[in-house]
N, C-alpha and C positions, 0 to 999 in steps of 0.2 A: 572556044571563044577567047579572044585575047583579053588581057587585063584592061586595056583601053576601053573595049566595048563593055566590059562588065561594070565599069564606073558610070556608064550612061543609063543604067536601069533605074527607074523611079517607080514607086508604088504609091497609090493614093487610096485611102480608105475613108469612108464616111462613117462617123461614129455618132450615135445619138448623144446629145449633151448629158443626159443623166447617166450614161455608161462611161463617160470620159474618165472619171476617177478610177474606176475598175481597170480600164484599158491601160491607163498610165501606170498603175501599180504593176500590172502584168509585164509591161514592156520594160520597166525599170528592173524588175526581178529577173528578166532575161538578159540584162546587161546593156540595154539601150540608153542613150543619153537623150533626154527630152528637153525641148525648149518651145516656147510659143512665139508666134509672130504677131505683131500689133500693127504693121503697116499695110501690107497687101497679101492676099492669099497666094500670090505667085512665089512668095518667099519660101513656101514649103518645099519648092523644087530645089532648094539649096542643100537639102539633107543629103548626106553621103555617109557611107560606112554604117556605123552603129548610131548615127545621130538621127533623131526623129524630130521633125518640126510640125507643130499643129497650129491651126488657125481657128479661132473661136467664131461663132456665127456673126459677131459684130464686125468681123474683118471680111467676111465673104462678099459683101456688096461693093467693096472698094475695087478700083480699077487698077489692073496691072499695066505698067508701061515698060515696054522693052526698048532698049536703045536700038535705033535703026529700023523700028517697025512703023 
């Protein structure tokens, strides 16, 4: 697999809200950089490398708008 294709992989995990602090702690301990999104849930797809972006339940119902769609 080329480096170009490797950069296209994205993973999405659902975490119960009460477990989020534990998961965040484990990810930070493993060297991941965490941030949250407050605009749309589609922003989580901008995560690359060791960056993890999470969306709280209040963001899930917002609409994602892609340019050209």
